Backbone as XML, in Angstrom:
<?xml version="1.0"?>
<chain id="A" units="angstrom">
  <residue number="1" name="MET">
    <atom name="N" x="169.408" y="-4.725" z="62.724"/>
    <atom name="CA" x="167.963" y="-4.743" z="62.805"/>
    <atom name="C" x="167.426" y="-6.030" z="62.205"/>
  </residue>
  <residue number="2" name="LEU">
    <atom name="N" x="166.381" y="-6.527" z="62.771"/>
    <atom name="CA" x="165.764" y="-7.770" z="62.276"/>
    <atom name="C" x="165.309" y="-7.611" z="60.828"/>
  </residue>
  <residue number="3" name="GLU">
    <atom name="N" x="164.844" y="-6.432" z="60.464"/>
    <atom name="CA" x="164.365" y="-6.180" z="59.110"/>
    <atom name="C" x="165.484" y="-6.294" z="58.072"/>
  </residue>
  <residue number="4" name="GLN">
    <atom name="N" x="166.726" y="-6.174" z="58.499"/>
    <atom name="CA" x="167.864" y="-6.250" z="57.587"/>
    <atom name="C" x="168.378" y="-7.688" z="57.405"/>
  </residue>
  <residue number="5" name="LEU">
    <atom name="N" x="167.879" y="-8.612" z="58.200"/>
    <atom name="CA" x="168.311" y="-10.009" z="58.108"/>
    <atom name="C" x="167.732" y="-10.639" z="56.828"/>
  </residue>
  <residue number="6" name="ARG">
    <atom name="N" x="168.613" y="-11.177" z="55.990"/>
    <atom name="CA" x="168.186" y="-11.765" z="54.721"/>
    <atom name="C" x="168.274" y="-13.279" z="54.692"/>
  </residue>
  <residue number="7" name="GLN">
    <atom name="N" x="169.259" y="-13.830" z="55.416"/>
    <atom name="CA" x="169.442" y="-15.276" z="55.353"/>
    <atom name="C" x="170.049" y="-15.795" z="56.641"/>
  </residue>
  <residue number="8" name="VAL">
    <atom name="N" x="169.538" y="-16.953" z="57.072"/>
    <atom name="CA" x="170.087" y="-17.685" z="58.211"/>
    <atom name="C" x="170.571" y="-19.006" z="57.656"/>
  </residue>
  <residue number="9" name="ASN">
    <atom name="N" x="171.858" y="-19.270" z="57.794"/>
    <atom name="CA" x="172.452" y="-20.466" z="57.220"/>
    <atom name="C" x="172.966" y="-21.354" z="58.361"/>
  </residue>
  <residue number="10" name="GLY">
    <atom name="N" x="172.311" y="-22.495" z="58.516"/>
    <atom name="CA" x="172.708" y="-23.453" z="59.558"/>
    <atom name="C" x="173.950" y="-24.255" z="59.193"/>
  </residue>
  <residue number="11" name="ILE">
    <atom name="N" x="174.497" y="-24.051" z="58.009"/>
    <atom name="CA" x="175.708" y="-24.641" z="57.462"/>
    <atom name="C" x="175.537" y="-26.118" z="57.099"/>
  </residue>
  <residue number="12" name="ASP">
    <atom name="N" x="175.079" y="-26.966" z="58.017"/>
    <atom name="CA" x="174.923" y="-28.400" z="57.706"/>
    <atom name="C" x="173.736" y="-28.961" z="58.467"/>
  </residue>
  <residue number="13" name="PRO">
    <atom name="N" x="172.622" y="-29.245" z="57.771"/>
    <atom name="CA" x="171.424" y="-29.746" z="58.463"/>
    <atom name="C" x="171.569" y="-31.176" z="58.965"/>
  </residue>
  <residue number="14" name="ASN">
    <atom name="N" x="172.609" y="-31.883" z="58.511"/>
    <atom name="CA" x="172.784" y="-33.290" z="58.884"/>
    <atom name="C" x="173.756" y="-33.483" z="60.034"/>
  </residue>
  <residue number="15" name="ARG">
    <atom name="N" x="174.318" y="-32.408" z="60.525"/>
    <atom name="CA" x="175.315" y="-32.510" z="61.575"/>
    <atom name="C" x="174.980" y="-31.482" z="62.672"/>
  </residue>
  <residue number="16" name="ASP">
    <atom name="N" x="175.037" y="-31.940" z="63.919"/>
    <atom name="CA" x="174.830" y="-31.013" z="65.044"/>
    <atom name="C" x="176.109" y="-30.238" z="65.296"/>
  </residue>
  <residue number="17" name="SER">
    <atom name="N" x="176.116" y="-29.013" z="64.830"/>
    <atom name="CA" x="177.283" y="-28.159" z="65.060"/>
    <atom name="C" x="176.799" y="-26.803" z="65.519"/>
  </residue>
  <residue number="18" name="PRO">
    <atom name="N" x="177.604" y="-26.110" z="66.318"/>
    <atom name="CA" x="177.186" y="-24.809" z="66.855"/>
    <atom name="C" x="177.407" y="-23.652" z="65.892"/>
  </residue>
  <residue number="19" name="GLU">
    <atom name="N" x="178.045" y="-23.895" z="64.735"/>
    <atom name="CA" x="178.357" y="-22.814" z="63.806"/>
    <atom name="C" x="177.148" y="-22.468" z="62.937"/>
  </residue>
  <residue number="20" name="PHE">
    <atom name="N" x="177.024" y="-21.177" z="62.601"/>
    <atom name="CA" x="176.002" y="-20.729" z="61.653"/>
    <atom name="C" x="176.382" y="-19.349" z="61.129"/>
  </residue>
  <residue number="21" name="ASP">
    <atom name="N" x="175.735" y="-18.977" z="60.051"/>
    <atom name="CA" x="175.998" y="-17.678" z="59.419"/>
    <atom name="C" x="174.713" y="-16.863" z="59.349"/>
  </residue>
  <residue number="22" name="LEU">
    <atom name="N" x="174.864" y="-15.558" z="59.502"/>
    <atom name="CA" x="173.734" y="-14.641" z="59.344"/>
    <atom name="C" x="174.120" y="-13.636" z="58.248"/>
  </residue>
  <residue number="23" name="LEU">
    <atom name="N" x="173.276" y="-13.515" z="57.251"/>
    <atom name="CA" x="173.510" y="-12.576" z="56.161"/>
    <atom name="C" x="172.522" y="-11.424" z="56.289"/>
  </residue>
  <residue number="24" name="PHE">
    <atom name="N" x="173.058" y="-10.220" z="56.451"/>
    <atom name="CA" x="172.250" y="-9.017" z="56.546"/>
    <atom name="C" x="172.370" y="-8.238" z="55.222"/>
  </residue>
  <residue number="25" name="GLU">
    <atom name="N" x="171.601" y="-7.189" z="55.097"/>
    <atom name="CA" x="171.652" y="-6.382" z="53.873"/>
    <atom name="C" x="173.062" y="-5.946" z="53.542"/>
  </residue>
  <residue number="26" name="ASN">
    <atom name="N" x="173.789" y="-5.478" z="54.540"/>
    <atom name="CA" x="175.112" y="-4.938" z="54.267"/>
    <atom name="C" x="176.229" y="-5.647" z="55.040"/>
  </residue>
  <residue number="27" name="ALA">
    <atom name="N" x="175.940" y="-6.822" z="55.546"/>
    <atom name="CA" x="176.970" y="-7.500" z="56.346"/>
    <atom name="C" x="176.762" y="-9.010" z="56.334"/>
  </residue>
  <residue number="28" name="PHE">
    <atom name="N" x="177.838" y="-9.717" z="56.556"/>
    <atom name="CA" x="177.812" y="-11.177" z="56.667"/>
    <atom name="C" x="178.540" y="-11.523" z="57.954"/>
  </residue>
  <residue number="29" name="ASP">
    <atom name="N" x="177.871" y="-12.233" z="58.866"/>
    <atom name="CA" x="178.472" y="-12.570" z="60.153"/>
    <atom name="C" x="178.518" y="-14.077" z="60.335"/>
  </residue>
  <residue number="30" name="GLN">
    <atom name="N" x="179.670" y="-14.554" z="60.789"/>
    <atom name="CA" x="179.811" y="-15.954" z="61.157"/>
    <atom name="C" x="179.676" y="-16.052" z="62.671"/>
  </residue>
  <residue number="31" name="TRP">
    <atom name="N" x="178.839" y="-16.980" z="63.124"/>
    <atom name="CA" x="178.523" y="-17.114" z="64.545"/>
    <atom name="C" x="178.835" y="-18.514" z="65.006"/>
  </residue>
  <residue number="32" name="VAL">
    <atom name="N" x="179.062" y="-18.644" z="66.323"/>
    <atom name="CA" x="179.218" y="-19.951" z="66.950"/>
    <atom name="C" x="178.476" y="-19.897" z="68.280"/>
  </residue>
  <residue number="33" name="ALA">
    <atom name="N" x="177.483" y="-20.764" z="68.408"/>
    <atom name="CA" x="176.740" y="-20.857" z="69.667"/>
    <atom name="C" x="177.552" y="-21.675" z="70.661"/>
  </residue>
  <residue number="34" name="SER">
    <atom name="N" x="177.151" y="-21.673" z="71.906"/>
    <atom name="CA" x="177.861" y="-22.459" z="72.914"/>
    <atom name="C" x="177.749" y="-23.948" z="72.627"/>
  </residue>
  <residue number="35" name="THR">
    <atom name="N" x="176.540" y="-24.362" z="72.194"/>
    <atom name="CA" x="176.288" y="-25.776" z="71.862"/>
    <atom name="C" x="175.375" y="-25.838" z="70.650"/>
  </residue>
  <residue number="36" name="ALA">
    <atom name="N" x="175.287" y="-27.008" z="70.040"/>
    <atom name="CA" x="174.385" y="-27.202" z="68.926"/>
    <atom name="C" x="172.930" y="-27.045" z="69.373"/>
  </residue>
  <residue number="37" name="SER">
    <atom name="N" x="172.646" y="-27.476" z="70.575"/>
    <atom name="CA" x="171.296" y="-27.330" z="71.132"/>
    <atom name="C" x="170.918" y="-25.860" z="71.306"/>
  </residue>
  <residue number="38" name="GLU">
    <atom name="N" x="171.871" y="-25.066" z="71.769"/>
    <atom name="CA" x="171.633" y="-23.628" z="71.932"/>
    <atom name="C" x="171.391" y="-22.965" z="70.580"/>
  </residue>
  <residue number="39" name="LYS">
    <atom name="N" x="172.141" y="-23.409" z="69.559"/>
    <atom name="CA" x="171.936" y="-22.904" z="68.198"/>
    <atom name="C" x="170.518" y="-23.234" z="67.724"/>
  </residue>
  <residue number="40" name="CYS">
    <atom name="N" x="170.068" y="-24.448" z="67.971"/>
    <atom name="CA" x="168.721" y="-24.870" z="67.596"/>
    <atom name="C" x="167.672" y="-23.997" z="68.279"/>
  </residue>
  <residue number="41" name="THR">
    <atom name="N" x="167.840" y="-23.763" z="69.558"/>
    <atom name="CA" x="166.906" y="-22.901" z="70.298"/>
    <atom name="C" x="166.910" y="-21.491" z="69.735"/>
  </residue>
  <residue number="42" name="PHE">
    <atom name="N" x="168.092" y="-20.942" z="69.455"/>
    <atom name="CA" x="168.205" y="-19.604" z="68.892"/>
    <atom name="C" x="167.485" y="-19.542" z="67.547"/>
  </residue>
  <residue number="43" name="PHE">
    <atom name="N" x="167.701" y="-20.550" z="66.676"/>
    <atom name="CA" x="167.037" y="-20.580" z="65.373"/>
    <atom name="C" x="165.536" y="-20.626" z="65.516"/>
  </residue>
  <residue number="44" name="GLN">
    <atom name="N" x="165.043" y="-21.441" z="66.445"/>
    <atom name="CA" x="163.580" y="-21.541" z="66.628"/>
    <atom name="C" x="162.998" y="-20.212" z="67.086"/>
  </residue>
  <residue number="45" name="VAL">
    <atom name="N" x="163.651" y="-19.570" z="68.022"/>
    <atom name="CA" x="163.154" y="-18.280" z="68.509"/>
    <atom name="C" x="163.248" y="-17.234" z="67.399"/>
  </residue>
  <residue number="46" name="LEU">
    <atom name="N" x="164.364" y="-17.228" z="66.673"/>
    <atom name="CA" x="164.543" y="-16.286" z="65.573"/>
    <atom name="C" x="163.495" y="-16.505" z="64.474"/>
  </residue>
  <residue number="47" name="HIS">
    <atom name="N" x="163.273" y="-17.745" z="64.117"/>
    <atom name="CA" x="162.270" y="-18.066" z="63.077"/>
    <atom name="C" x="160.888" y="-17.631" z="63.529"/>
  </residue>
  <residue number="48" name="HIS">
    <atom name="N" x="160.526" y="-17.952" z="64.764"/>
    <atom name="CA" x="159.217" y="-17.576" z="65.316"/>
    <atom name="C" x="159.069" y="-16.050" z="65.341"/>
  </residue>
  <residue number="49" name="THR">
    <atom name="N" x="160.111" y="-15.351" z="65.752"/>
    <atom name="CA" x="160.066" y="-13.884" z="65.827"/>
    <atom name="C" x="159.910" y="-13.286" z="64.434"/>
  </residue>
  <residue number="50" name="CYS">
    <atom name="N" x="160.631" y="-13.822" z="63.455"/>
    <atom name="CA" x="160.523" y="-13.310" z="62.078"/>
    <atom name="C" x="159.117" y="-13.553" z="61.534"/>
  </residue>
  <residue number="51" name="GLN">
    <atom name="N" x="158.569" y="-14.732" z="61.784"/>
    <atom name="CA" x="157.211" y="-15.040" z="61.301"/>
    <atom name="C" x="156.176" y="-14.117" z="61.945"/>
  </residue>
  <residue number="52" name="ARG">
    <atom name="N" x="156.413" y="-13.811" z="63.187"/>
    <atom name="CA" x="155.422" y="-12.996" z="63.916"/>
    <atom name="C" x="155.516" y="-11.511" z="63.613"/>
  </residue>
  <residue number="53" name="TYR">
    <atom name="N" x="156.731" y="-10.976" z="63.505"/>
    <atom name="CA" x="156.893" y="-9.532" z="63.448"/>
    <atom name="C" x="157.281" y="-8.954" z="62.077"/>
  </residue>
  <residue number="54" name="LEU">
    <atom name="N" x="157.795" y="-9.784" z="61.201"/>
    <atom name="CA" x="158.164" y="-9.263" z="59.879"/>
    <atom name="C" x="157.021" y="-9.521" z="58.904"/>
  </residue>
  <residue number="55" name="THR">
    <atom name="N" x="156.564" y="-8.469" z="58.261"/>
    <atom name="CA" x="155.454" y="-8.625" z="57.311"/>
    <atom name="C" x="155.919" y="-8.686" z="55.881"/>
  </residue>
  <residue number="56" name="ASP">
    <atom name="N" x="156.967" y="-7.978" z="55.520"/>
    <atom name="CA" x="157.439" y="-7.929" z="54.145"/>
    <atom name="C" x="158.459" y="-9.016" z="53.881"/>
  </residue>
  <residue number="57" name="LYS">
    <atom name="N" x="159.697" y="-8.652" z="53.869"/>
    <atom name="CA" x="160.780" y="-9.580" z="53.541"/>
    <atom name="C" x="161.191" y="-10.381" z="54.765"/>
  </residue>
  <residue number="58" name="LYS">
    <atom name="N" x="160.881" y="-11.667" z="54.750"/>
    <atom name="CA" x="161.309" y="-12.555" z="55.829"/>
    <atom name="C" x="162.590" y="-13.234" z="55.393"/>
  </residue>
  <residue number="59" name="PRO">
    <atom name="N" x="163.515" y="-13.447" z="56.330"/>
    <atom name="CA" x="164.782" y="-14.072" z="55.956"/>
    <atom name="C" x="164.588" y="-15.524" z="55.546"/>
  </residue>
  <residue number="60" name="GLU">
    <atom name="N" x="165.488" y="-15.971" z="54.703"/>
    <atom name="CA" x="165.486" y="-17.357" z="54.239"/>
    <atom name="C" x="166.310" y="-18.189" z="55.233"/>
  </residue>
  <residue number="61" name="PHE">
    <atom name="N" x="165.759" y="-19.306" z="55.681"/>
    <atom name="CA" x="166.470" y="-20.228" z="56.559"/>
    <atom name="C" x="166.938" y="-21.402" z="55.706"/>
  </residue>
  <residue number="62" name="ILE">
    <atom name="N" x="168.254" y="-21.511" z="55.524"/>
    <atom name="CA" x="168.777" y="-22.603" z="54.693"/>
    <atom name="C" x="169.715" y="-23.491" z="55.534"/>
  </residue>
  <residue number="63" name="ASN">
    <atom name="N" x="169.848" y="-24.715" z="55.104"/>
    <atom name="CA" x="170.710" y="-25.686" z="55.768"/>
    <atom name="C" x="170.391" y="-25.815" z="57.252"/>
  </residue>
  <residue number="64" name="CYS">
    <atom name="N" x="169.095" y="-25.751" z="57.579"/>
    <atom name="CA" x="168.633" y="-25.859" z="58.955"/>
    <atom name="C" x="167.870" y="-27.172" z="59.122"/>
  </residue>
  <residue number="65" name="GLN">
    <atom name="N" x="167.951" y="-27.712" z="60.309"/>
    <atom name="CA" x="167.196" y="-28.939" z="60.599"/>
    <atom name="C" x="165.710" y="-28.639" z="60.514"/>
  </residue>
  <residue number="66" name="SER">
    <atom name="N" x="164.930" y="-29.616" z="60.047"/>
    <atom name="CA" x="163.500" y="-29.397" z="59.805"/>
    <atom name="C" x="162.736" y="-29.057" z="61.084"/>
  </residue>
  <residue number="67" name="LYS">
    <atom name="N" x="163.192" y="-29.567" z="62.232"/>
    <atom name="CA" x="162.471" y="-29.276" z="63.478"/>
    <atom name="C" x="162.481" y="-27.785" z="63.821"/>
  </residue>
  <residue number="68" name="ILE">
    <atom name="N" x="163.472" y="-27.065" z="63.300"/>
    <atom name="CA" x="163.566" y="-25.633" z="63.560"/>
    <atom name="C" x="162.413" y="-24.882" z="62.898"/>
  </residue>
  <residue number="69" name="MET">
    <atom name="N" x="162.086" y="-25.275" z="61.699"/>
    <atom name="CA" x="161.084" y="-24.544" z="60.939"/>
    <atom name="C" x="159.683" y="-24.684" z="61.538"/>
  </residue>
  <residue number="70" name="GLY">
    <atom name="N" x="159.411" y="-25.828" z="62.167"/>
    <atom name="CA" x="158.113" y="-26.003" z="62.810"/>
    <atom name="C" x="157.969" y="-25.118" z="64.015"/>
  </residue>
  <residue number="71" name="GLY">
    <atom name="N" x="159.069" y="-24.976" z="64.741"/>
    <atom name="CA" x="159.070" y="-24.094" z="65.911"/>
    <atom name="C" x="158.241" y="-24.617" z="67.063"/>
  </residue>
  <residue number="72" name="ASN">
    <atom name="N" x="157.764" y="-25.835" z="66.980"/>
    <atom name="CA" x="156.872" y="-26.309" z="68.019"/>
    <atom name="C" x="157.606" y="-26.892" z="69.222"/>
  </residue>
  <residue number="73" name="SER">
    <atom name="N" x="158.639" y="-27.655" z="68.981"/>
    <atom name="CA" x="159.222" y="-28.426" z="70.056"/>
    <atom name="C" x="159.664" y="-27.575" z="71.255"/>
  </residue>
  <residue number="74" name="ILE">
    <atom name="N" x="160.573" y="-26.682" z="71.039"/>
    <atom name="CA" x="161.119" y="-25.923" z="72.168"/>
    <atom name="C" x="160.164" y="-24.811" z="72.592"/>
  </residue>
  <residue number="75" name="LEU">
    <atom name="N" x="159.621" y="-24.074" z="71.632"/>
    <atom name="CA" x="158.771" y="-22.941" z="71.997"/>
    <atom name="C" x="157.510" y="-23.404" z="72.703"/>
  </residue>
  <residue number="76" name="HIS">
    <atom name="N" x="156.862" y="-24.443" z="72.213"/>
    <atom name="CA" x="155.632" y="-24.888" z="72.851"/>
    <atom name="C" x="155.909" y="-25.583" z="74.156"/>
  </residue>
  <residue number="77" name="SER">
    <atom name="N" x="156.972" y="-26.364" z="74.236"/>
    <atom name="CA" x="157.275" y="-27.006" z="75.511"/>
    <atom name="C" x="157.673" y="-25.944" z="76.536"/>
  </residue>
  <residue number="78" name="ALA">
    <atom name="N" x="158.356" y="-24.895" z="76.097"/>
    <atom name="CA" x="158.686" y="-23.800" z="77.015"/>
    <atom name="C" x="157.414" y="-23.101" z="77.496"/>
  </residue>
  <residue number="79" name="ALA">
    <atom name="N" x="156.486" y="-22.872" z="76.575"/>
    <atom name="CA" x="155.218" y="-22.243" z="76.952"/>
    <atom name="C" x="154.440" y="-23.120" z="77.910"/>
  </residue>
  <residue number="80" name="ASP">
    <atom name="N" x="154.452" y="-24.447" z="77.651"/>
    <atom name="CA" x="153.782" y="-25.370" z="78.540"/>
    <atom name="C" x="154.425" y="-25.368" z="79.921"/>
  </residue>
  <residue number="81" name="SER">
    <atom name="N" x="155.760" y="-25.312" z="79.958"/>
    <atom name="CA" x="156.480" y="-25.267" z="81.234"/>
    <atom name="C" x="156.134" y="-24.012" z="82.020"/>
  </residue>
  <residue number="82" name="VAL">
    <atom name="N" x="156.086" y="-22.889" z="81.315"/>
    <atom name="CA" x="155.757" y="-21.618" z="81.974"/>
    <atom name="C" x="154.314" y="-21.667" z="82.514"/>
  </residue>
  <residue number="83" name="THR">
    <atom name="N" x="153.388" y="-22.173" z="81.694"/>
    <atom name="CA" x="151.992" y="-22.291" z="82.117"/>
    <atom name="C" x="151.888" y="-23.176" z="83.349"/>
  </residue>
  <residue number="84" name="SER">
    <atom name="N" x="152.571" y="-24.295" z="83.332"/>
    <atom name="CA" x="152.553" y="-25.214" z="84.465"/>
    <atom name="C" x="153.131" y="-24.558" z="85.706"/>
  </residue>
  <residue number="85" name="ALA">
    <atom name="N" x="154.237" y="-23.854" z="85.540"/>
    <atom name="CA" x="154.869" y="-23.170" z="86.678"/>
    <atom name="C" x="153.961" y="-22.088" z="87.241"/>
  </residue>
  <residue number="86" name="VAL">
    <atom name="N" x="153.269" y="-21.352" z="86.362"/>
    <atom name="CA" x="152.350" y="-20.317" z="86.814"/>
    <atom name="C" x="151.177" y="-20.936" z="87.577"/>
  </residue>
  <residue number="87" name="GLN">
    <atom name="N" x="150.649" y="-22.045" z="87.081"/>
    <atom name="CA" x="149.560" y="-22.730" z="87.761"/>
    <atom name="C" x="149.979" y="-23.217" z="89.131"/>
  </residue>
  <residue number="88" name="LYS">
    <atom name="N" x="151.159" y="-23.795" z="89.217"/>
    <atom name="CA" x="151.667" y="-24.292" z="90.514"/>
    <atom name="C" x="151.903" y="-23.135" z="91.471"/>
  </residue>
  <residue number="89" name="ALA">
    <atom name="N" x="152.463" y="-22.047" z="90.970"/>
    <atom name="CA" x="152.693" y="-20.869" z="91.832"/>
    <atom name="C" x="151.366" y="-20.284" z="92.312"/>
  </residue>
  <residue number="90" name="SER">
    <atom name="N" x="150.392" y="-20.234" z="91.429"/>
    <atom name="CA" x="149.079" y="-19.713" z="91.785"/>
    <atom name="C" x="148.432" y="-20.576" z="92.865"/>
  </residue>
  <residue number="91" name="GLN">
    <atom name="N" x="148.520" y="-21.901" z="92.665"/>
    <atom name="CA" x="147.957" y="-22.813" z="93.662"/>
    <atom name="C" x="148.662" y="-22.662" z="95.001"/>
  </residue>
  <residue number="92" name="ALA">
    <atom name="N" x="149.997" y="-22.554" z="94.978"/>
    <atom name="CA" x="150.752" y="-22.377" z="96.212"/>
    <atom name="C" x="150.363" y="-21.083" z="96.913"/>
  </residue>
  <residue number="93" name="LEU">
    <atom name="N" x="150.167" y="-19.999" z="96.137"/>
    <atom name="CA" x="149.747" y="-18.731" z="96.720"/>
    <atom name="C" x="148.365" y="-18.810" z="97.340"/>
  </residue>
  <residue number="94" name="ASN">
    <atom name="N" x="147.452" y="-19.504" z="96.660"/>
    <atom name="CA" x="146.103" y="-19.686" z="97.219"/>
    <atom name="C" x="146.151" y="-20.465" z="98.526"/>
  </residue>
  <residue number="95" name="GLU">
    <atom name="N" x="146.942" y="-21.540" z="98.550"/>
    <atom name="CA" x="147.071" y="-22.330" z="99.770"/>
    <atom name="C" x="147.690" y="-21.504" z="100.882"/>
  </residue>
  <residue number="96" name="ARG">
    <atom name="N" x="148.688" y="-20.712" z="100.545"/>
    <atom name="CA" x="149.335" y="-19.862" z="101.543"/>
    <atom name="C" x="148.337" y="-18.835" z="102.067"/>
  </residue>
  <residue number="97" name="GLY">
    <atom name="N" x="147.553" y="-18.268" z="101.182"/>
    <atom name="CA" x="146.529" y="-17.298" z="101.599"/>
    <atom name="C" x="145.520" y="-17.914" z="102.542"/>
  </residue>
  <residue number="98" name="GLU">
    <atom name="N" x="145.114" y="-19.156" z="102.260"/>
    <atom name="CA" x="144.183" y="-19.867" z="103.157"/>
    <atom name="C" x="144.804" y="-20.092" z="104.520"/>
  </residue>
  <residue number="99" name="ARG">
    <atom name="N" x="146.065" y="-20.518" z="104.554"/>
    <atom name="CA" x="146.759" y="-20.750" z="105.821"/>
    <atom name="C" x="146.917" y="-19.451" z="106.603"/>
  </residue>
  <residue number="100" name="LEU">
    <atom name="N" x="147.238" y="-18.363" z="105.892"/>
    <atom name="CA" x="147.355" y="-17.061" z="106.559"/>
    <atom name="C" x="146.010" y="-16.622" z="107.139"/>
  </residue>
  <residue number="101" name="GLY">
    <atom name="N" x="144.945" y="-16.866" z="106.401"/>
    <atom name="CA" x="143.609" y="-16.540" z="106.888"/>
    <atom name="C" x="143.281" y="-17.286" z="108.163"/>
  </residue>
  <residue number="102" name="ARG">
    <atom name="N" x="143.591" y="-18.597" z="108.165"/>
    <atom name="CA" x="143.341" y="-19.391" z="109.383"/>
    <atom name="C" x="144.203" y="-18.905" z="110.536"/>
  </residue>
  <residue number="103" name="ALA">
    <atom name="N" x="145.465" y="-18.555" z="110.259"/>
    <atom name="CA" x="146.352" y="-18.047" z="111.290"/>
    <atom name="C" x="145.830" y="-16.734" z="111.858"/>
  </residue>
  <residue number="104" name="GLU">
    <atom name="N" x="145.303" y="-15.866" z="110.996"/>
    <atom name="CA" x="144.745" y="-14.588" z="111.451"/>
    <atom name="C" x="143.531" y="-14.819" z="112.350"/>
  </residue>
  <residue number="105" name="GLU">
    <atom name="N" x="142.684" y="-15.777" z="111.989"/>
    <atom name="CA" x="141.507" y="-16.093" z="112.806"/>
    <atom name="C" x="141.936" y="-16.609" z="114.181"/>
  </residue>
  <residue number="106" name="LYS">
    <atom name="N" x="142.915" y="-17.516" z="114.208"/>
    <atom name="CA" x="143.401" y="-18.056" z="115.497"/>
    <atom name="C" x="144.055" y="-16.967" z="116.327"/>
  </residue>
  <residue number="107" name="THR">
    <atom name="N" x="144.775" y="-16.079" z="115.679"/>
    <atom name="CA" x="145.412" y="-14.982" z="116.388"/>
    <atom name="C" x="144.353" y="-14.076" z="117.033"/>
  </residue>
  <residue number="108" name="GLU">
    <atom name="N" x="143.298" y="-13.802" z="116.294"/>
    <atom name="CA" x="142.202" y="-12.975" z="116.835"/>
    <atom name="C" x="141.525" y="-13.683" z="118.012"/>
  </residue>
  <residue number="109" name="GLU">
    <atom name="N" x="141.319" y="-14.985" z="117.895"/>
    <atom name="CA" x="140.719" y="-15.745" z="118.989"/>
    <atom name="C" x="141.609" y="-15.701" z="120.219"/>
  </residue>
  <residue number="110" name="LEU">
    <atom name="N" x="142.935" y="-15.892" z="120.006"/>
    <atom name="CA" x="143.864" y="-15.849" z="121.147"/>
    <atom name="C" x="143.914" y="-14.459" z="121.770"/>
  </residue>
  <residue number="111" name="LYS">
    <atom name="N" x="143.840" y="-13.434" z="120.956"/>
    <atom name="CA" x="143.824" y="-12.051" z="121.462"/>
    <atom name="C" x="142.581" y="-11.830" z="122.343"/>
  </residue>
  <residue number="112" name="ASN">
    <atom name="N" x="141.437" y="-12.275" z="121.853"/>
    <atom name="CA" x="140.198" y="-12.114" z="122.643"/>
    <atom name="C" x="140.269" y="-12.906" z="123.941"/>
  </residue>
  <residue number="113" name="SER">
    <atom name="N" x="140.794" y="-14.127" z="123.876"/>
    <atom name="CA" x="140.929" y="-14.940" z="125.087"/>
    <atom name="C" x="141.870" y="-14.280" z="126.079"/>
  </residue>
  <residue number="114" name="ALA">
    <atom name="N" x="142.985" y="-13.767" z="125.596"/>
    <atom name="CA" x="143.946" y="-13.099" z="126.468"/>
    <atom name="C" x="143.323" y="-11.859" z="127.100"/>
  </residue>
  <residue number="115" name="GLN">
    <atom name="N" x="142.544" y="-11.137" z="126.323"/>
    <atom name="CA" x="141.890" y="-9.926" z="126.843"/>
    <atom name="C" x="140.883" y="-10.310" z="127.936"/>
  </residue>
  <residue number="116" name="GLN">
    <atom name="N" x="140.102" y="-11.341" z="127.713"/>
    <atom name="CA" x="139.133" y="-11.800" z="128.703"/>
    <atom name="C" x="139.859" y="-12.289" z="129.976"/>
  </residue>
  <residue number="117" name="PHE">
    <atom name="N" x="140.950" y="-13.003" z="129.773"/>
    <atom name="CA" x="141.738" y="-13.474" z="130.912"/>
    <atom name="C" x="142.274" y="-12.306" z="131.729"/>
  </residue>
  <residue number="118" name="ALA">
    <atom name="N" x="142.767" y="-11.273" z="131.039"/>
    <atom name="CA" x="143.318" y="-10.093" z="131.718"/>
    <atom name="C" x="142.217" y="-9.382" z="132.492"/>
  </residue>
  <residue number="119" name="GLU">
    <atom name="N" x="141.032" y="-9.250" z="131.873"/>
    <atom name="CA" x="139.919" y="-8.600" z="132.575"/>
    <atom name="C" x="139.504" y="-9.386" z="133.809"/>
  </residue>
  <residue number="120" name="THR">
    <atom name="N" x="139.432" y="-10.703" z="133.688"/>
    <atom name="CA" x="139.061" y="-11.560" z="134.824"/>
    <atom name="C" x="140.104" y="-11.453" z="135.914"/>
  </residue>
  <residue number="121" name="ALA">
    <atom name="N" x="141.395" y="-11.492" z="135.554"/>
    <atom name="CA" x="142.475" y="-11.378" z="136.528"/>
    <atom name="C" x="142.409" y="-10.033" z="137.222"/>
  </residue>
  <residue number="122" name="HIS">
    <atom name="N" x="142.110" y="-8.974" z="136.496"/>
    <atom name="CA" x="142.008" y="-7.647" z="137.073"/>
    <atom name="C" x="140.848" y="-7.591" z="138.075"/>
  </residue>
  <residue number="123" name="LYS">
    <atom name="N" x="139.711" y="-8.197" z="137.716"/>
    <atom name="CA" x="138.561" y="-8.232" z="138.632"/>
    <atom name="C" x="138.881" y="-9.006" z="139.887"/>
  </residue>
  <residue number="124" name="LEU">
    <atom name="N" x="139.589" y="-10.131" z="139.741"/>
    <atom name="CA" x="139.950" y="-10.937" z="140.892"/>
    <atom name="C" x="140.929" y="-10.188" z="141.804"/>
  </residue>
  <residue number="125" name="THR">
    <atom name="N" x="141.806" y="-9.410" z="141.223"/>
    <atom name="CA" x="142.744" y="-8.630" z="141.984"/>
    <atom name="C" x="142.013" y="-7.573" z="142.805"/>
  </residue>
  <residue number="126" name="ARG">
    <atom name="N" x="140.991" y="-6.948" z="142.226"/>
    <atom name="CA" x="140.206" y="-5.945" z="142.959"/>
    <atom name="C" x="139.427" y="-6.594" z="144.090"/>
  </residue>
  <residue number="127" name="VAL">
    <atom name="N" x="138.844" y="-7.746" z="143.849"/>
    <atom name="CA" x="138.062" y="-8.453" z="144.872"/>
    <atom name="C" x="139.007" y="-8.904" z="146.007"/>
  </residue>
  <residue number="128" name="ALA">
    <atom name="N" x="140.163" y="-9.405" z="145.664"/>
    <atom name="CA" x="141.099" y="-9.880" z="146.672"/>
    <atom name="C" x="141.637" y="-8.721" z="147.484"/>
  </residue>
  <residue number="129" name="SER">
    <atom name="N" x="141.830" y="-7.541" z="146.897"/>
    <atom name="CA" x="142.361" y="-6.391" z="147.627"/>
    <atom name="C" x="141.332" y="-5.812" z="148.601"/>
  </residue>
  <residue number="130" name="ARG">
    <atom name="N" x="140.014" y="-6.066" z="148.350"/>
    <atom name="CA" x="138.967" y="-5.579" z="149.278"/>
    <atom name="C" x="138.944" y="-6.433" z="150.536"/>
  </residue>
  <residue number="131" name="ASP">
    <atom name="N" x="139.281" y="-7.643" z="150.361"/>
    <atom name="CA" x="139.196" y="-8.536" z="151.535"/>
    <atom name="C" x="140.309" y="-8.386" z="152.466"/>
  </residue>
</chain>
């Protein structure tokens, strides 16, 4: 449980390494991320989550790079990326909706023209059969 986390140890703030330790109330775990960058991302998300959801005892982050504690770089750029992607998707959907609307209007016009043509052809067939 997040509430049981007491300490996050980045092991060496001066070296990019994927190793880190997590100290819980009743357990000590040694972890290795896939990359040092992934470890940094995990620490930023973990720090942000602890700040947001833990009210009493927040874990201590030691031997961590200073950029992790700010939490701005990855989390905010990720939020900006998501916002940008949502805006682009929304714009694309609006444009698609406009194109579909125009296509529906043209389809209705073609349907009416075809119906008028069919009626005219039917009338001409009746006139020609009388003669």
